[in-house]
KOLGU-4560 file (N, C-alpha, C; in nm, 3 decimals, padded with zeros to 5 digits):
<recs>
<n_xx: 00.084 n_yy: -00.118 n_zz: 00.000 ca_xx: 00.000 ca_yy: 00.000 ca_zz: 00.000 c_xx: 00.088 c_yy: 00.125 c_zz: 00.000 mol: A seq: 1 type: MET>
<n_xx: 00.050 n_yy: 00.224 n_zz: -00.076 ca_xx: 00.128 ca_yy: 00.347 ca_zz: -00.087 c_xx: 00.098 c_yy: 00.440 c_zz: 00.030 mol: A seq: 2 type: MET>
<n_xx: 00.201 n_yy: 00.512 n_zz: 00.071 ca_xx: 00.183 ca_yy: 00.609 ca_zz: 00.179 c_xx: 00.106 c_yy: 00.729 c_zz: 00.127 mol: A seq: 3 type: ALA>
<n_xx: 00.022 n_yy: 00.786 n_zz: 00.210 ca_xx: -00.056 ca_yy: 00.904 ca_zz: 00.172 c_xx: 00.035 c_yy: 01.027 c_zz: 00.175 mol: A seq: 4 type: LYS>
<n_xx: 00.016 n_yy: 01.114 n_zz: 00.076 ca_xx: 00.093 ca_yy: 01.237 ca_zz: 00.067 c_xx: -00.004 c_yy: 01.354 c_zz: 00.073 mol: A seq: 5 type: THR>
<n_xx: 00.032 n_yy: 01.455 n_zz: 00.153 ca_xx: -00.055 ca_yy: 01.572 ca_zz: 00.163 c_xx: -00.046 c_yy: 01.652 c_zz: 00.033 mol: A seq: 6 type: SER>
<n_xx: -00.151 n_yy: 01.729 n_zz: 00.002 ca_xx: -00.147 ca_yy: 01.810 ca_zz: -00.121 c_xx: -00.028 c_yy: 01.906 c_zz: -00.127 mol: A seq: 7 type: PRO>
<n_xx: 00.008 n_yy: 01.965 n_zz: -00.014 ca_xx: 00.121 ca_yy: 02.059 ca_zz: -00.012 c_xx: 00.251 c_yy: 01.985 c_zz: -00.043 mol: A seq: 8 type: VAL>
<n_xx: 00.269 n_yy: 01.868 n_zz: 00.017 ca_xx: 00.390 ca_yy: 01.790 ca_zz: -00.008 c_xx: 00.394 c_yy: 01.744 c_zz: -00.154 mol: A seq: 9 type: GLU>
<n_xx: 00.279 n_yy: 01.708 n_zz: -00.206 ca_xx: 00.271 ca_yy: 01.666 ca_zz: -00.346 c_xx: 00.315 c_yy: 01.779 c_zz: -00.438 mol: A seq: 10 type: PHE>
<n_xx: 00.266 n_yy: 01.901 n_zz: -00.414 ca_xx: 00.304 ca_yy: 02.017 ca_zz: -00.495 c_xx: 00.454 c_yy: 02.042 c_zz: -00.487 mol: A seq: 11 type: ILE>
<n_xx: 00.512 n_yy: 02.026 n_zz: -00.368 ca_xx: 00.656 ca_yy: 02.045 ca_zz: -00.352 c_xx: 00.734 c_yy: 01.941 c_zz: -00.432 mol: A seq: 12 type: GLN>
<n_xx: 00.687 n_yy: 01.816 n_zz: -00.429 ca_xx: 00.754 ca_yy: 01.710 ca_zz: -00.503 c_xx: 00.744 c_yy: 01.735 c_zz: -00.654 mol: A seq: 13 type: GLN>
<n_xx: 00.629 n_yy: 01.782 n_zz: -00.699 ca_xx: 00.612 ca_yy: 01.814 ca_zz: -00.841 c_xx: 00.709 c_yy: 01.926 c_zz: -00.881 mol: A seq: 14 type: VAL>
<n_xx: 00.722 n_yy: 02.027 n_zz: -00.797 ca_xx: 00.816 ca_yy: 02.136 ca_zz: -00.825 c_xx: 00.959 c_yy: 02.087 c_zz: -00.835 mol: A seq: 15 type: GLY>
<n_xx: 00.999 n_yy: 01.997 n_zz: -00.745 ca_xx: 01.135 ca_yy: 01.941 ca_zz: -00.749 c_xx: 01.157 c_yy: 01.864 c_zz: -00.879 mol: A seq: 16 type: LYS>
<n_xx: 01.060 n_yy: 01.781 n_zz: -00.916 ca_xx: 01.073 ca_yy: 01.702 ca_zz: -01.039 c_xx: 01.076 c_yy: 01.793 c_zz: -01.162 mol: A seq: 17 type: GLU>
<n_xx: 00.993 n_yy: 01.897 n_zz: -01.163 ca_xx: 00.988 ca_yy: 01.989 ca_zz: -01.277 c_xx: 01.121 c_yy: 02.063 c_zz: -01.293 mol: A seq: 18 type: ALA>
<n_xx: 01.189 n_yy: 02.090 n_zz: -01.182 ca_xx: 01.318 ca_yy: 02.159 ca_zz: -01.191 c_xx: 01.426 c_yy: 02.069 c_zz: -01.250 mol: A seq: 19 type: SER>
<n_xx: 01.405 n_yy: 01.937 n_zz: -01.249 ca_xx: 01.502 ca_yy: 01.843 ca_zz: -01.306 c_xx: 01.487 c_yy: 01.827 c_zz: -01.457 mol: A seq: 20 type: LYS>
<n_xx: 01.378 n_yy: 01.878 n_zz: -01.513 ca_xx: 01.352 ca_yy: 01.862 ca_zz: -01.656 c_xx: 01.452 c_yy: 01.945 c_zz: -01.736 mol: A seq: 21 type: VAL>
<n_xx: 01.508 n_yy: 01.881 n_zz: -01.839 ca_xx: 01.598 ca_yy: 01.952 ca_zz: -01.929 c_xx: 01.518 c_yy: 01.991 c_zz: -02.052 mol: A seq: 22 type: THR>
<n_xx: 01.490 n_yy: 02.120 n_zz: -02.067 ca_xx: 01.409 ca_yy: 02.168 ca_zz: -02.177 c_xx: 01.496 c_yy: 02.189 c_zz: -02.299 mol: A seq: 23 type: TRP>
<n_xx: 01.445 n_yy: 02.159 n_zz: -02.418 ca_xx: 01.525 ca_yy: 02.179 ca_zz: -02.539 c_xx: 01.545 c_yy: 02.327 c_zz: -02.567 mol: A seq: 24 type: PRO>
<n_xx: 01.656 n_yy: 02.357 n_zz: -02.636 ca_xx: 01.681 ca_yy: 02.496 ca_zz: -02.674 c_xx: 01.590 c_yy: 02.531 c_zz: -02.792 mol: A seq: 25 type: THR>
<n_xx: 01.584 n_yy: 02.658 n_zz: -02.824 ca_xx: 01.504 ca_yy: 02.702 ca_zz: -02.938 c_xx: 01.553 c_yy: 02.638 c_zz: -03.067 mol: A seq: 26 type: ARG>
<n_xx: 01.684 n_yy: 02.628 n_zz: -03.081 ca_xx: 01.744 ca_yy: 02.568 ca_zz: -03.202 c_xx: 01.705 c_yy: 02.420 c_zz: -03.213 mol: A seq: 27 type: ARG>
<n_xx: 01.714 n_yy: 02.347 n_zz: -03.102 ca_xx: 01.677 ca_yy: 02.205 ca_zz: -03.104 c_xx: 01.530 c_yy: 02.188 c_zz: -03.141 mol: A seq: 28 type: GLU>
<n_xx: 01.446 n_yy: 02.275 n_zz: -03.089 ca_xx: 01.302 ca_yy: 02.267 ca_zz: -03.118 c_xx: 01.277 c_yy: 02.294 c_zz: -03.267 mol: A seq: 29 type: THR>
<n_xx: 01.343 n_yy: 02.393 n_zz: -03.323 ca_xx: 01.325 ca_yy: 02.425 ca_zz: -03.465 c_xx: 01.375 c_yy: 02.312 c_zz: -03.555 mol: A seq: 30 type: LEU>
<n_xx: 01.490 n_yy: 02.255 n_zz: -03.521 ca_xx: 01.545 ca_yy: 02.145 ca_zz: -03.601 c_xx: 01.452 c_yy: 02.024 c_zz: -03.595 mol: A seq: 31 type: ILE>
<n_xx: 01.405 n_yy: 01.991 n_zz: -03.477 ca_xx: 01.315 ca_yy: 01.876 ca_zz: -03.461 c_xx: 01.184 c_yy: 01.899 c_zz: -03.537 mol: A seq: 32 type: THR>
<n_xx: 01.131 n_yy: 02.019 n_zz: -03.530 ca_xx: 01.009 ca_yy: 02.052 ca_zz: -03.602 c_xx: 01.029 c_yy: 02.039 c_zz: -03.753 mol: A seq: 33 type: THR>
<n_xx: 01.142 n_yy: 02.088 n_zz: -03.802 ca_xx: 01.172 ca_yy: 02.077 ca_zz: -03.945 c_xx: 01.184 c_yy: 01.931 c_zz: -03.986 mol: A seq: 34 type: ALA>
<n_xx: 01.246 n_yy: 01.849 n_zz: -03.903 ca_xx: 01.260 ca_yy: 01.707 ca_zz: -03.933 c_xx: 01.123 c_yy: 01.639 c_zz: -03.941 mol: A seq: 35 type: MET>
<n_xx: 01.033 n_yy: 01.677 n_zz: -03.853 ca_xx: 00.898 ca_yy: 01.620 ca_zz: -03.855 c_xx: 00.828 c_yy: 01.657 c_zz: -03.986 mol: A seq: 36 type: VAL>
<n_xx: 00.836 n_yy: 01.783 n_zz: -04.026 ca_xx: 00.773 ca_yy: 01.826 ca_zz: -04.151 c_xx: 00.831 c_yy: 01.753 c_zz: -04.271 mol: A seq: 37 type: PHE>
<n_xx: 00.963 n_yy: 01.735 n_zz: -04.274 ca_xx: 01.027 ca_yy: 01.663 ca_zz: -04.384 c_xx: 00.977 c_yy: 01.519 c_zz: -04.388 mol: A seq: 38 type: VAL>
<n_xx: 00.970 n_yy: 01.454 n_zz: -04.274 ca_xx: 00.922 ca_yy: 01.315 ca_zz: -04.270 c_xx: 00.776 c_yy: 01.305 c_zz: -04.313 mol: A seq: 39 type: MET>
<n_xx: 00.695 n_yy: 01.403 n_zz: -04.277 ca_xx: 00.554 ca_yy: 01.403 ca_zz: -04.319 c_xx: 00.544 c_yy: 01.415 c_zz: -04.470 mol: A seq: 40 type: VAL>
<n_xx: 00.626 n_yy: 01.501 n_zz: -04.529 ca_xx: 00.625 ca_yy: 01.519 ca_zz: -04.674 c_xx: 00.670 c_yy: 01.390 c_zz: -04.743 mol: A seq: 41 type: ILE>
<n_xx: 00.776 n_yy: 01.327 n_zz: -04.692 ca_xx: 00.825 ca_yy: 01.202 ca_zz: -04.749 c_xx: 00.717 c_yy: 01.093 c_zz: -04.739 mol: A seq: 42 type: ILE>
<n_xx: 00.652 n_yy: 01.082 n_zz: -04.624 ca_xx: 00.546 ca_yy: 00.983 ca_zz: -04.607 c_xx: 00.430 c_yy: 01.010 c_zz: -04.701 mol: A seq: 43 type: ALA>
<n_xx: 00.392 n_yy: 01.136 n_zz: -04.718 ca_xx: 00.282 ca_yy: 01.172 ca_zz: -04.808 c_xx: 00.316 c_yy: 01.134 c_zz: -04.952 mol: A seq: 44 type: ALA>
<n_xx: 00.437 n_yy: 01.162 n_zz: -04.996 ca_xx: 00.479 ca_yy: 01.126 ca_zz: -05.132 c_xx: 00.477 c_yy: 00.975 c_zz: -05.150 mol: A seq: 45 type: ILE>
<n_xx: 00.526 n_yy: 00.902 n_zz: -05.051 ca_xx: 00.526 ca_yy: 00.756 ca_zz: -05.058 c_xx: 00.384 c_yy: 00.702 c_zz: -05.071 mol: A seq: 46 type: PHE>
<n_xx: 00.292 n_yy: 00.750 n_zz: -04.987 ca_xx: 00.156 ca_yy: 00.697 ca_zz: -04.990 c_xx: 00.081 c_yy: 00.737 c_zz: -05.117 mol: A seq: 47 type: PHE>
<n_xx: 00.108 n_yy: 00.854 n_zz: -05.171 ca_xx: 00.046 ca_yy: 00.892 ca_zz: -05.299 c_xx: 00.098 c_yy: 00.800 c_zz: -05.410 mol: A seq: 48 type: VAL>
<n_xx: 00.228 n_yy: 00.775 n_zz: -05.412 ca_xx: 00.286 ca_yy: 00.687 ca_zz: -05.513 c_xx: 00.232 c_yy: 00.545 c_zz: -05.499 mol: A seq: 49 type: ALA>
<n_xx: 00.226 n_yy: 00.494 n_zz: -05.377 ca_xx: 00.174 ca_yy: 00.359 ca_zz: -05.354 c_xx: 00.028 c_yy: 00.351 c_zz: -05.397 mol: A seq: 50 type: ALA>
<n_xx: -00.049 n_yy: 00.453 n_zz: -05.367 ca_xx: -00.190 ca_yy: 00.456 ca_zz: -05.405 c_xx: -00.206 c_yy: 00.453 c_zz: -05.557 mol: A seq: 51 type: ASP>
<n_xx: -00.123 n_yy: 00.528 n_zz: -05.628 ca_xx: -00.131 ca_yy: 00.532 ca_zz: -05.773 c_xx: -00.094 c_yy: 00.397 c_zz: -05.834 mol: A seq: 52 type: GLN>
<n_xx: 00.008 n_yy: 00.333 n_zz: -05.781 ca_xx: 00.050 ca_yy: 00.202 ca_zz: -05.830 c_xx: -00.061 c_yy: 00.099 c_zz: -05.807 mol: A seq: 53 type: VAL>
<n_xx: -00.119 n_yy: 00.098 n_zz: -05.687 ca_xx: -00.226 ca_yy: 00.003 ca_zz: -05.657 c_xx: -00.349 c_yy: 00.032 c_zz: -05.743 mol: A seq: 54 type: ILE>
<n_xx: -00.381 n_yy: 00.160 n_zz: -05.763 ca_xx: -00.496 ca_yy: 00.196 ca_zz: -05.847 c_xx: -00.475 c_yy: 00.147 c_zz: -05.990 mol: A seq: 55 type: ARG>
<n_xx: -00.355 n_yy: 00.166 n_zz: -06.042 ca_xx: -00.323 ca_yy: 00.122 ca_zz: -06.178 c_xx: -00.334 c_yy: -00.030 c_zz: -06.189 mol: A seq: 56 type: PHE>
<n_xx: -00.277 n_yy: -00.102 n_zz: -06.091 ca_xx: -00.280 ca_yy: -00.249 ca_zz: -06.093 c_xx: -00.423 c_yy: -00.301 c_zz: -06.085 mol: A seq: 57 type: ALA>
<n_xx: -00.504 n_yy: -00.244 n_zz: -05.998 ca_xx: -00.642 ca_yy: -00.288 ca_zz: -05.983 c_xx: -00.721 c_yy: -00.258 c_zz: -06.110 mol: A seq: 58 type: VAL>
<n_xx: -00.699 n_yy: -00.142 n_zz: -06.170 ca_xx: -00.773 ca_yy: -00.109 ca_zz: -06.291 c_xx: -00.734 c_yy: -00.202 c_zz: -06.406 mol: A seq: 59 type: SER>
<n_xx: -00.608 n_yy: -00.246 n_zz: -06.412 ca_xx: -00.567 ca_yy: -00.344 ca_zz: -06.513 c_xx: -00.634 c_yy: -00.479 c_zz: -06.489 mol: A seq: 60 type: LEU>
<n_xx: -00.639 n_yy: -00.520 n_zz: -06.364 ca_xx: -00.697 ca_yy: -00.649 ca_zz: -06.330 c_xx: -00.847 c_yy: -00.650 c_zz: -06.360 mol: A seq: 61 type: ILE>
<n_xx: -00.914 n_yy: -00.544 n_zz: -06.321 ca_xx: -01.058 ca_yy: -00.537 ca_zz: -06.341 c_xx: -01.092 c_yy: -00.512 c_zz: -06.489 mol: A seq: 62 type: ILE>
<n_xx: -01.003 n_yy: -00.449 n_zz: -06.562 ca_xx: -01.026 ca_yy: -00.424 ca_zz: -06.702 c_xx: -01.079 c_yy: -00.285 c_zz: -06.733 mol: A seq: 63 type: GLY>
<n_xx: -01.073 n_yy: -00.196 n_zz: -06.636 ca_xx: -01.120 ca_yy: -00.060 ca_zz: -06.657 c_xx: -01.016 c_yy: 00.022 c_zz: -06.733 mol: A seq: 64 type: ILE>
<n_xx: -00.893 n_yy: -00.018 n_zz: -06.724 ca_xx: -00.784 ca_yy: 00.063 ca_zz: -06.778 c_xx: -00.756 c_yy: 00.040 c_zz: -06.925 mol: A seq: 65 type: GLY>
<n_xx: -00.853 n_yy: 00.002 n_zz: -07.004 ca_xx: -00.831 ca_yy: -00.024 ca_zz: -07.146 c_xx: -00.819 c_yy: 00.104 c_zz: -07.224 mol: A seq: 66 type: ARG>
</recs>
C-alpha cells in the first residue's frame, strides 16, 4: 500500500521534479520541427505513389484501364 501524501507535499515534489527537466533549446526545437515536416512530406509522397500504383494495378486487373 502506498503512503498518503498531503497536497502541499505533493506540490513540492512536483516542483522538485519539474526543476530536473531539461528543456530543449530554441534551435533544437526548430530542427526537430523541421525534421517532422520533412518526414511528413516524405510519407505523403510515398503513400500517394503507392496509391497510384495500386490503383493502376487494380484497374488493369478489373479491365477498366483499357
